[in-house]
C-alpha positions in Angstrom: -29.8 6.4 -0.3 -26.7 4.2 -0.5 -25.5 3.1 -3.9 -25.6 -0.6 -4.6 -24.0 -0.8 -8.0 -20.5 0.9 -8.2 -16.8 0.4 -8.8 -14.4 0.8 -5.9 -10.6 0.5 -5.4 -8.2 0.0 -2.4 -4.5 -0.3 -2.2 -2.0 -2.0 0.1 1.8 -1.9 0.6 4.2 -4.6 1.7 6.3 -4.9 4.9 9.2 -3.8 2.8 7.6 -0.5 1.6 9.7 2.3 3.1 6.8 3.7 5.1 6.0 0.2 6.5 9.7 -0.3 7.4 9.4 2.9 9.5 6.1 1.7 11.0 7.7 -1.6 11.9 10.7 0.1 13.6 8.4 2.5 15.6 6.2 -0.4 16.8 9.4 -2.4 17.7 10.2 0.5 20.0 6.7 0.4 21.5 7.1 -3.3 22.2 10.5 -2.9 23.7 9.1 -0.4 26.3 6.0 -2.4 27.0 7.9 -5.6 27.5 9.8 -3.9 30.4 7.1 -1.7 31.7 3.4 -2.1 30.7 2.6 1.5 31.8 5.3 3.0 29.6 4.6 5.9 27.4 5.9 5.9 23.8 5.4 8.3 20.8 8.1 7.2 18.4 8.6 8.5 14.8 11.0 6.8 12.4 12.7 8.0 9.2 14.4 5.6 6.9 16.3 6.5 3.8 19.4 5.3 1.9 21.4 3.4 4.6 20.1 5.6 7.4 17.7 5.0 10.3 16.6 7.9 12.5 14.4 7.7 15.6 12.7 10.7 17.3 10.0 11.3 19.8 8.9 11.1 23.5 9.2 8.1 25.8 8.9 7.4 29.5 9.2 4.1 31.3 8.2 3.5 34.9 4.9 3.9 36.6 3.5 7.4 37.3 4.1 6.9 41.0 7.8 6.1 40.7 10.4 8.6 41.4 11.7 10.9 38.6 15.2 9.4 38.9 13.9 5.9 38.7 11.9 6.6 35.6 14.7 8.4 33.9 17.2 5.6 34.6 14.8 2.9 33.3 14.0 5.0 30.2 17.7 5.5 29.3 18.3 1.8 29.8 15.6 0.8 27.4 16.6 3.4 24.8 20.2 2.1 24.9 18.9 -1.4 24.1 16.9 -0.4 21.0 19.5 -0.5 18.3 19.9 -4.3 18.0 16.1 -4.7 18.1 15.7 -2.2 15.3 18.3 -3.9 13.2 16.8 -7.3 13.7 13.4 -5.9 12.6 14.9 -4.7 9.4 16.7 -8.0 8.9 13.4 -9.9 9.4 11.8 -7.8 6.7 14.6 -8.9 4.4 16.8 -5.9 3.7 20.4 -6.8 2.9 20.8 -4.5 -0.1 23.6 -2.2 -0.9 21.4 0.9 -0.5 19.7 -0.4 2.7 21.3 -3.1 4.9 20.1 -4.1 8.3 23.7 -4.3 9.6 25.3 -1.4 7.8 22.8 1.4 7.8 23.7 4.3 10.1 21.5 4.5 13.2 20.6 7.7 15.1 18.3 7.8 18.1 16.8 11.1 19.3 14.2 9.8 21.7 13.8 11.9 24.8 11.6 12.0 27.9 7.9 12.7 27.6 6.7 16.2 28.2 5.8 16.7 31.9 2.8 18.8 30.8 1.4 16.0 28.7 2.0 13.5 31.5 0.2 15.8 34.0 -3.0 15.8 31.9 -3.0 12.1 31.1 -1.8 10.2 34.2 -4.5 9.0 36.6 -4.5 10.7 39.9 -5.9 9.6 43.2 -9.2 11.3 42.5 -9.6 10.8 38.7 -9.5 8.2 36.0 -6.7 8.4 33.4 -7.3 11.0 30.8 -7.1 10.6 27.0 -3.6 11.2 25.6 -4.8 13.7 23.1 -8.0 15.2 21.6 -9.3 13.8 18.4 -11.8 11.6 16.6 -11.5 7.9 15.8 -13.5 5.5 13.6 -14.2 1.8 13.4 -15.8 -0.1 10.6 -16.9 -3.5 9.7 -18.9 -5.0 6.7 -19.9 -8.5 5.6 -18.1 -8.4 2.2 -15.4 -11.0 3.4 -15.1 -13.6 6.2 -12.8 -11.1 8.0 -15.7 -8.6 7.9 -13.5 -6.1 6.0 -13.9 -4.3 2.7 -13.1 -6.8 0.0 -10.9 -4.4 -2.1 -8.6 -3.9 0.8 -8.6 -7.5 2.1 -7.6 -8.8 -1.3 -5.0 -6.1 -1.7 -3.4 -7.2 1.6 -3.7 -10.9 0.7 -1.9 -10.4 -2.6 1.1 -8.9 -0.9 1.1 -11.4 2.0 1.1 -14.3 -0.5 4.1 -12.8 -2.4 5.9 -12.2 0.9 5.4 -15.8 1.9 6.9 -17.0 -1.4 9.9 -14.6 -1.0 10.5 -15.5 2.6 10.3 -19.3 2.0 12.9 -19.1 -0.7 10.4 -20.3 -3.3 10.7 -17.0 -5.2 14.1 -15.6 -4.4 13.8 -13.2 -7.4 11.4 -11.1 -5.3 12.6 -8.3 -3.0 10.8 -6.8 0.0 9.2 -3.7 -1.4 5.9 -4.0 -3.1 2.5 -2.4 -3.7 -0.9 -3.7 -4.8 -4.2 -2.3 -5.8 -7.5 -4.0 -6.5 -10.6 -2.6 -8.3 -13.9 -4.4 -7.9 -17.3 -4.1 -9.5 -20.1 -4.2 -7.0 -23.7 -5.2 -7.8 -26.4 -5.0 -5.2 -23.7 -4.1 -2.8 -21.7 -7.3 -3.3 -18.3 -7.7 -5.1 -19.0 -9.6 -8.4 -15.9 -9.0 -10.6 -12.3 -7.9 -10.4 -11.9 -5.2 -13.0 -8.2 -4.3 -12.4 -5.3 -5.7 -10.5 -2.1 -3.6 -10.0 1.0 -5.1 -8.5 4.4 -3.4 -8.4 7.0 -5.6 -6.8 10.7 -5.0 -6.4 12.8 -7.7 -8.0 16.3 -8.8 -8.6 18.0 -8.2 -12.0 17.5 -11.8 -13.2 15.0 -14.6 -12.9 17.3 -17.6 -13.0 19.7 -16.8 -15.8 17.3 -14.5 -17.7 16.7 -10.8 -17.3 13.7 -9.9 -15.2 11.5 -8.4 -17.8 7.9 -7.2 -16.9 6.5 -10.2 -18.8 8.6 -12.6 -16.8 7.7 -10.9 -13.5 4.0 -11.2 -14.6 4.3 -14.9 -15.3 6.1 -15.4 -12.0 3.7 -13.7 -9.7 0.3 -14.2 -11.4 -0.4 -17.7 -10.0 0.2 -16.3 -6.4 -2.1 -13.3 -7.1 -4.9 -15.4 -8.6 -4.9 -17.8 -5.6 -6.1 -15.1 -3.2 -9.4 -14.4 -5.0 -12.6 -16.5 -4.7 -13.4 -18.5 -7.8 -15.2 -16.5 -10.5 -14.1 -13.0 -9.4 -11.3 -12.8 -11.9 -12.7 -12.9 -15.4 -11.6 -12.4 -19.0 -12.4 -8.7 -18.5 -9.9 -8.3 -15.6 -7.0 -6.0 -16.5 -3.6 -6.8 -15.1 -1.0 -4.1 -14.5 2.2 -5.7 -13.3 5.2 -3.5 -12.7 3.7 -0.9 -15.1 6.9 1.3 -15.0 8.9 -1.5 -16.6 11.6 -2.1 -14.0 11.6 -2.1 -10.2 15.1 -3.0 -9.0 15.8 -0.1 -6.8 13.3 0.0 -3.9 12.8 0.2 -0.2 14.3 3.1 1.7 17.0 3.4 -0.9 14.4 4.2 -3.6 12.2 6.4 -1.4 12.4 7.7 2.1 9.9 6.2 4.6 8.2 7.8 7.6 6.0 6.5 10.4 2.3 7.0 9.9 2.0 7.7 6.2 -0.1 4.7 5.3 -3.1 5.3 7.6 -5.7 4.3 4.9 -3.8 1.1 4.2 -3.7 0.4 7.9 -7.5 0.7 8.3 -10.3 0.3 5.7 -8.8 1.2 2.3 -11.0 4.3 2.0 -14.3 2.5 2.5 -14.8 4.2 5.9 -13.8 7.6 7.4 -10.5 8.1 9.2 -9.9 10.4 12.1 -6.4 11.3 10.8 -4.2 9.8 13.6 -1.7 7.1 12.8 -1.3 4.0 15.0 2.3 2.9 14.8 4.8 4.1 17.3 2.2 4.9 19.9 1.6 3.1 23.2 -2.1 2.2 23.9 -2.7 5.2 26.2 -2.9 7.1 22.9 -6.5 7.0 21.9 -5.5 7.4 18.2 -4.6 3.8 18.5 -6.6 2.2 21.4 -9.9 3.9 20.7 -9.7 3.1 16.9 -9.1 -0.5 17.9 -12.1 -0.3 20.3 -14.3 1.1 17.6 -13.3 -1.7 15.2 -14.0 -4.2 17.9 -17.5 -2.9 18.6 -18.3 -2.5 14.9 -17.1 -6.0 14.0 -19.2 -7.5 16.8 -22.3 -5.6 15.6 -21.9 -7.1 12.1 -20.9 -10.5 13.3 -24.1 -10.6 15.5 -26.1 -10.0 12.4 -27.4 -6.6 13.6 -26.2 -4.9 10.3 -24.4 -5.6 7.1 -22.2 -2.5 7.6 -21.4 -0.5 10.7 -19.4 2.7 11.2 -18.6 4.0 14.7 -17.1 7.3 15.6 -15.8 8.3 19.1 -14.2 11.6 20.2 -12.0 12.6 23.2 -10.4 15.7 24.8 -6.8 15.5 26.1 -6.8 14.8 29.9 -10.5 13.8 30.0 -11.4 10.2 30.5 -14.9 9.9 29.2 -15.5 10.2 25.5 -17.1 13.4 24.3 -19.4 11.7 21.8 -20.2 8.2 20.4 -21.9 7.8 17.0 -23.2 4.7 15.2 -24.1 4.5 11.5 -25.6 1.2 10.1 -25.8 2.6 6.6 -29.5 1.6 6.2 -28.6 -2.1 6.7 -29.5 -2.4 10.4 -31.8 -4.6 12.3 -31.7 -2.4 15.4 -32.0 1.3 16.3 -28.5 2.9 16.1 -29.4 5.1 19.0 -29.9 2.0 21.2 -26.4 0.9 20.2 -25.0 4.3 21.0 -26.2 3.9 24.6 -25.2 0.2 24.9 -21.8 -0.2 23.1 -19.6 2.1 25.2 -20.8 0.5 28.4 -19.9 -2.9 27.1 -16.2 -1.8 27.3 -16.4 0.0 30.6 -17.6 3.4 29.4 -14.9 3.5 26.7 -12.4 5.4 28.8 -8.7 4.9 27.8 -8.0 2.7 30.7 -11.2 0.6 30.3 -10.3 0.0 26.7 -6.8 -1.0 27.5 -8.0 -3.4 30.2 -10.8 -4.9 28.1 -8.6 -5.6 25.1 -5.4 -6.3 27.2 -3.5 -3.7 25.2 -0.6 -3.1 27.6 1.5 -5.9 26.0 4.3 -6.0 23.4 1.9 -7.0 20.6 2.4 -4.2 18.1 5.3 -4.9 15.7 3.1 -7.6 14.2 0.5 -5.0 13.3 2.8 -2.8 11.2 2.1 -4.5 7.8 -0.9 -5.9 6.0 -3.4 -3.9 8.1 -4.3 -3.5 11.7 -7.8 -5.0 11.1 -9.1 -8.2 9.4 -6.5 -10.2 11.3 -6.7 -13.3 13.5 -6.3 -13.0 17.2 -3.2 -14.8 18.4 -2.2 -16.7 21.5 0.0 -13.9 22.8 -2.9 -11.4 22.8 -2.2 -9.8 19.5 -5.2 -8.5 17.5 -7.5 -8.9 20.6 -9.7 -6.2 19.0 -10.6 -8.7 16.3 -12.5 -11.0 18.7 -16.2 -11.4 18.4 -16.9 -12.3 22.0 -19.8 -9.7 22.3 -22.0 -11.4 19.7 -24.2 -13.4 22.1 -24.9 -10.4 24.3 -25.6 -8.2 21.3 -28.0 -10.7 19.7 -30.2 -10.3 22.8 -31.1 -6.7 21.9 -32.1 -7.5 18.3 
């Protein structure tokens, strides 16, 4: 039986966290390839450290039916164009520091062509659908704790950092630097968040606030109104404990303070620990990689189930084998909150997205577009679909059809 009274915590990290800088760069590479060739293949890993940027991985531009020479030439052309795009992404985040500067950091690119053996198993042939890019399990989750149908602890953690980033970017709070982390602990009663017990914020800052030294107390006073503004009225109480820059000082940060790697914040990217994770990261991967596209599809289906009122919580698992198009399994858990038989959903949901093959998912959600750099910070889920096709997996356009089966 599920617990209804408990304490739970989730964390988030800002766009300037070193791992998120790496994710942003890797997704910038994905977008660069997809903007030229929607069928491009990308698996890009990024390392950032003190004034260094290193890219590595496998890429291929060009359609599977194009000649090898044509594909190679186009791939090289895109790779040569990456450096200014990468530097502009770092500049947009806000890094102009002595230890990590968008214009001065050393850049090294070790991207090479995709393995022919991987391509052989994944590319669609004349007699078969496109196979999955790898084996693995993926999860999707939704719950009714917030309007975004996300776990409240994670959504508020994201919102805190997004609010601080807005203040920094606008120039309203120039004392703040890009690197930051947050953590929110909530008390749940009858399965609902009723009180914020602890708020942790560590934010990189300049040495001074105006003419005064940037002490922890002054940083606390500076950011507290922004943090308070993201919580619904009544959740923060006199019992709420605040931990703001608990180490005392946070002037050295970003890739200068700690190396960053693509794919090290997979729980921040998804559900903050409130749901299982299959282990595969998203950033740096084109949408033929089911680590990314199938996880998006599972979130899409789970969100529509909750939005349709068929359950208060929904977890979906899907699994694939490399080179095989149809999923090996599809599992639905409504956590005892459902208004419909989960077995019925297991039969229905995959067919609502064309059988949940990699190509059907990409076509249903229009994933072969340069829409991924925007996903690199503040979570891949709980976002608003945009006019360019970003976050299409957050749409609730299956609700009417799902309500018919209740």
